[in-house]
N, C-alpha and C positions, 0 to 999 in steps of 0.2 A: 522551800523545797521539801522540807522534811514533812509537811503537812501532807503535801501530795504522796510521797512515798508512803505515809501511814493510811492515807485513806484510800490508797490501792492495794493495801495489805489483806490478808485475812484478818477477819473480825478477833477480836478478845486479845490484843495486843497489849502489853505493859511494858514501860519500862523500865528496865532492870541494870541500867550502867548510864552515866553522864559525869563525863569529865572534861576539862578543856578541849582535849584531842579527839573526843569520840562519845558517840553514843548506841547504845544497841536497847531495840524493844525485841519482844519476843511473845508467842502465843503460849508458851511454858516456861519453866524455869530451867536455864539452861545449869548445867553441872559449871561449878565455881571451885578455883583453886588457887593456892598462893604459896608463894616459895620467896623467903627473903622481900627483897623490895619490889618484888612484880606479883602481879595477882592477874587472874585470869576466868574466863568464862570458855567454855567448849562446848559443842552440839552437833549432832549426826556423828559421834562416836561409832565406828565399825569395831573397833577392840575395846571391850569391855575388861575389868577386872585390873587393869595394869596400874602401877605405882602413880602416885599424885606426879603429872608434869611439873617441870623446873623452868621450863622455857617454851617458847612457841614452836620451836623445832620438835622437840621433845613431845608436846602435844600432837602435832602434824604425824609423827613417826610412830609414836609407841600407843596412842589413841587412834590414830587415823581420822583425826577429829578436825573440822574448822573450828575456828574462835578467834576470840578477841584477848589481848593482854595489854595491860596497862604497866608502865614501868618509868623509872627516873627519867627516861629518854622521851616518853610521850605514850602512843599508842600501835598495836601491830594487829593488824587485821592478817588473819591466814586460813589456808585451806589446808587438807591431807597429804600427806607425802606421797600419794598417787593421784591426787587431782580427781578423785571420784565422786567428791561431794559437790551438790550444786551450790557453789558460792559466786554469785555474780557481781559485777562491779559496775560502775558508769562515772567517770570523771567527769565532774561540771563546775568551773570556775575555780576555786581553789579548795574543793570539796572530793571526796571520793565516797560514792553513795552505793551501798551493797545492799544485796538480798538472795534470799535461798531462791527465789520467784524471779521470773524476768518481768512480768507486769507492771510490780511497782516501780522498776528502772525505766520502763515505758513511759509512766506515767509523769515524770519529774518534770518535762518540759511539753511544749506543744512545736517543738521544731522536727522537721523532716527526719525520718530514720531512714538507713540504708540495708539493702541486701548482704550479708556476707556470704560470696558464691562459693568459698573454699569451706564454709561452715556446710552448706546445702551439697556442695559436691559430696564431701565426707559423709553425710547422712545416707546419702546412694552408696558409696563405694565402703565405708567402714560401718556403716548403719548408725554412726553419729557424730555430731561435731567431735572435734579432738584440739588437744593444747587449749589455748584460750579462745576458741571459736563458740559464738552462739550465734544463732540467727540472724543478729542485728547486728551491724558493722559496730556501731555506737557502746555496745555493751560487751563487756568481755569476761569469761569465765576463768577463774582465779583457776592457775594451772598446776599442775604436781609441786609440792615442797616450795610453794612461794607463800610471799607476803608482802603487804604495803604498811611502811613505818609510817607515822605521823609525827614528824617532830617540830620544835619550834622555841627559840628561846623567849624568856619571859619577857612578855610587851613587844615581840618581834612576829614577822609572820610566820605560818605555820608552812612545813614544807613535808612533800610527801616523795617516798623513795621505794623504788621496789627491792627486795631481800630474796634469796633465794639459797638451799642448803642441797647438799647429796645424803640422803638417806643411806644408812649402813647399809643395806642389802645390794648397793650398787656395787659395792667392793665386795659382795660374798665371791668367794673362790670356791672351786671344786676338790680343794685338797681336803676337807674335812667335812663330806657329807654326812648329812645323819641316815643312819639305817632306816628301813621301812617302818620298822617297831617304832623306832623313836620318833618319828614322824606321826603314826598314830599314835601314842602317847600324849604328844602335844596337841594334837587335836583336841584328844579326849579332857584334857586339862581347860580348854578354851571352851566347854560346855559349861556353864553356871551350875552348880550344885544347889539348885531352888528347889524346894518343897513345892509340891503340887504338879497339877499335869503340865504337859507340853506337848505341843504340835511338832510335826516334821513335814515339809513340804517334800512330799516322797515322789521322784520322777522315776523313768526306767533306766536311768544312770547308774553311774557310781557314786559320785560324791553323796549325793542322799541316802543311800545304802549306809553308807559307811557311816554317816553322821547319824543316822538311826539304829544302828546295831550299837555305836558307843552310847546313845543316850539311854536304850534299853539297859545296859550295862549296869547305870547308876542304879545304887540301892533304893528301893522304893520306888523305882521309875512308874511313871503313869503316864505313857506315851502313847500318840494316836495319829495316825497318817492320813494326810490329805494329798490327794491328785485330782488333776485337770487334763483335759485335751489341749494339746499345743496346737491341734488345728494342720497337723501335717497329712492329714489324710490318712494315718498309718494307725492312730492311738495305740501303741507299741509301748507308750509310759503307763498308761492305765491296766494294760494287761502286766505288763513286768513289774507294776509297783506293787500289784495284788497278789503276785506270787512272793515278793520279798516280805511285803506285809504278814502275809500268813506264817510265813518260815519265820518271823520275829515274833510271832503272836501278839499283834498291836491292833487294835482296831483300825480298820481302813474306811474312810469316807471319799467318794469320787465326786466331784464337780463336771457335771455334764452340760455342757452350754446349749442352747436352742440352736436350731439350724441357722439363725439369720443373729446369732449372738455378736458376731464381727461386725455387720452392719449396724446394730444397733448401739455396739461400745466403741468405735474404731475413734469417734471422733473425742469423747470422753478421755480414751487413752492418751490420744494425741497432744490434749489440753493438760491432762493430769502429768505427763512428761514434758511439756513446755515446747512441744514441736522439735525435739531433740532426739529421738530414737526412732528408729521401724521396727524395733522389737515389742513384744508385750499386746500385739493386737488383739491375742487370745484370751488375754488373762484378768479381764475385769470380772466375770461369774466367780472367779476362783477368789480373786482381791475382796471380792464383798462377803464371802464365805469367811475369809481370813479375820476380816475385820469383825465379824461378829463373835470370834472366840474370845474366852476367858483365860486365855493362855499365852504363852510366849512361842514365837514360831521358831524353828530353827531352818535354816536356809543354807544350801549348798553352794553360794555364790563366790567365784574366784577359785574354787576348787579345778574345776574343769582347767582353766587356764594356765595352773599352776604346775599341774601334774601329769596330764594327758600327753602323748606322743602325737606329733602332728606331721604332716607329710613334708612340710618345709623343713625340719630339722636338719636331716641328712644334708640336703641342698644347702643349707647356712653353714654345716661344719666344713663343708668342703670349698666355701666362696672364696674368692680371690682376695677380696677387701671390704671393709666393713659398708661401703655403699651398696656393692652388689648383695650381700648379706640382706642389707633392709629392703631392697627392691624384690629379692625372694620372697621375704615376709609379707611384705605389702601385697604382691600377686596372690600370695597363699589367700590372704584375707578377703581377697577383692573377688573371687572367682564367681559369686552371683552377679558381676556387674556387666552387662551385656556392650559389646563394641560396635555389633553389624551396623552398616550403613544406614538401612531401612528404620531403625530402632530411634535413631538421632537426627536434627538437623544438621547441616553442615558443619563440622567444627565442633559440634557442643559436645559429644562423647568424648574426644581429645582433649578440650578444656577441662573438663572434669576429671578425668583422668588426672591430667598436668595437676590440677589444682590439689587432689589429693595427694598424689605421691610427695609433691613438694611439703605440705606439711606434715605429711607423714614422718620423712626424713628429719624436719624440724623436732618433733616431738620424741621421735626415739633416738635423738642425737645423745642424749646421756648415757644409753644403752650400747653406743658404739664400742664395737671390740668386746662385750660381754660376753662370757662362754655361755649364758643361759637369754642371749638377747631376743629368740624369737618368744619367751614367755614375756619377758619385760615390755617387748612391742606390744604385746595384747593387752596386757596389764593397763598399760599408759594410753591406749586409743580405743579399740572396741568395748571395754569393759566399762569404760564410763558410761556405754549407752544400757548396756547389763544391770549395772549396778542402779540404776534407776528404778527396778522391780522392787527392791525394798525399801528405797527412798521414797518413791513417789507412787507405788503400785500398792504394794503390801503396808509400807508406813504411807503417812505418819500414823494413821491409825493403829495399827498394829504394832507390839514389840516384837523386833526381830533379831534373834542372835544369828551371827554370821560369824562361825569358828574359824573359816579358812581365811577371812579377812584379819588376822593377827600378826602383827610384825614377824614374831618369832616363826611363825610358820611361813610366812613368805618368804625371811630370809632362809629359813632351812631347806625350803623347796628350791630355792633361786642358788643354793650350793651343790644342789645334784646334779650332775653332768648329763648332756645329752644322752651320751652312749648310755648311760644307765635307762634312760627313757624308754630306748630302741624295743619297740613290740610291746609298748605298755608293761615292761618287765617290773619296774619300779611300783607302778601303782598297784600291779596285781598284786604284789608282795603285800603291799600295805592292806589291801582288801582281805588278804589269806590271814593276815595277822588279827586284823581288826573285826572283820566282819565274816568269820569262817562260815557262817550258816548260809550266809548269803551270797558270797564272793562269786562263786561259779554258777549262780542262777542267771538266766539269760537275761541280756542287757540292752538296751540303745547302744551301746558303746562297741557291741561284738560287732566283727568284722563280717562280710559276706553280703550276699543278695538279700533284697529286703522285698516284700510283696508289692504289688503294685498298687499305688496308693488311692483310694475311694476320693468321694467328695470332701472339698475344704469350703468350711465356712465364709473363708476370705472372697473365696471364687464363684460363691452362688450368683446366679443369675442377677438378682438385687444387688448384691453387694458391688458385682463388676459395674452395673447400669449406674450407682452410686458414685462410685470412681471416675466412672467417664463423664458424667453431670458435672462433676465440679472441676474436672481438668477442661472441659469444652467451654465453661463459663470464664475462663482465664486467657485472653489472646497472648498472653506474655508466657506463660507456661506451655500454650499449644505451639510456642515458637522455638520452643525447645526439642520437640519429639520430631521425629522422621515420618515417611508416608505410610510405614506399616501401622504405627501406634495411633496416628491421625485418624486413618480408616478404620481402625477397633473402637474409635471412640461414637462411631456412627452405626459400627455394625454388630449386633448382640453375637451373632455366631463366629465373626472373627475374634471379639473379645474372648469368647471362652476358649479360643484357638491358643491365643496367648499364655494360658496358663499352664500349659503342659510343660513348659520347664520354667523356671524361677524368674530369670532375666527380665523378660519384658512383664512380669506381675508386680517385681522390684519398682522398675520405672514406674509402672501405672501407679501403686501405693504412693511412692516419693514423689509423684507430680500431683497426685491428688492433696497430698498433703501440701506439699508448697503453694498449690491454689488454696485450699483452706487457709492457710495462714496469711495468706496475701489478702484474701477477703477480711478476714478477721482484724487486720492492723492497715487496711487499704488508706485510711483517712490519713495515717502518717509516713506512709511510704513514700520514698523516692525512689521508682525502679531503675535500675542500670541494667541493662542487657548482660547475660552472660559473656556471649561473644561479641 
């Protein structure tokens, strides 16, 4: 089976480790470490510059990395402490096979594979599978702070057991929260002091402008900013980022996708992200530009989830019990999910909601009763899909720096009480300290009315026709939809009307992704209906 795994993997794999309990192949040389009787390899480390780990738990938390550890007990395969990395596993026989990509695990045998309907429910409701879900029931995602250990006495059978630990930030209490100035200094220290040019992915929000201002502060800095259209019909990102770049005195490059860029690129985006997020359909032209850079790119991933005020925060603070608090946050994260009867076939919408909420409750259980539960819940669920941008869109071709994805930054942010975030007061204080020249410039985070959006690339007639064609080609997917969307598959004018609010458009995109995935893996799928 190892030969099948290798043949279905990217070209250029080299064997970097082999022992009685484990074997590891990689397209590049993973970072290695040793501590006494333990030695290990780690990859996809989101946190750089941390001390060398001394255990798999240390590598998972302090480096936010996946990896393989070998010690006197056997071998340990682990993921990061937030479950953001795409480390997928498939048990077969007495072995556990793993891969960053799903397809090599699909290719391990010729037997039937099944739809994981909870994963597909969360692809719509949370915009990504959560916990251990992947689109296939037989293939699991290694979830936050977990590992599999292979052991076996000399000459005896090998044994596999699952391990997990509780990251230190779960115990973070709001008794000694860092001041906004301390958080800024912590972030500044997480931007490597490397000579040469550095790029910043500059949006119209707060995360990237803060990081840009901190990068410009470095002695001898050579910073340039890159911005693109997020296909929301407003392009406020481009306008606001240009103002910020001018105020900071850095060159500003804008990637403007063509009118049919979404149509041309969305299937490539779905494949790159392994059919595991509805995000980033707009991002491929920007990603190609980043791939051509000869400089590392600073990205603000995770900042928004850690530090911004959310509408559910006051309700969570008043919740009667942890279960109610989780439901409040789940509802806040699923506002784009439509429940109208005409959108869904009988029972489909209710089943999708039930599957999603059940998985959400299980995955966020470690955050139960935590004072910063809404932040932790977002990190443990929706950010798995958001994190696929630095992993699979910008990376692996580009070197991406993620200052917010640092254990000390995460732990510090989770010590800040929800009350301090009210009105975004804490984040605004950070901006005033760390980015005074741009802190009060217009931002996409500003409250108030927005202009009426213009045309979006994902809603062009050709893009909508492509969605409709793919869905109409699958009787199984059509069986999930209600009369309103089924009629829209046949009527271009009715299709266009569905795009006036996000719910039906999300469903059409989700249904098209499901139909494309079904078509790609049709020869292997044993399809079981949702309801």
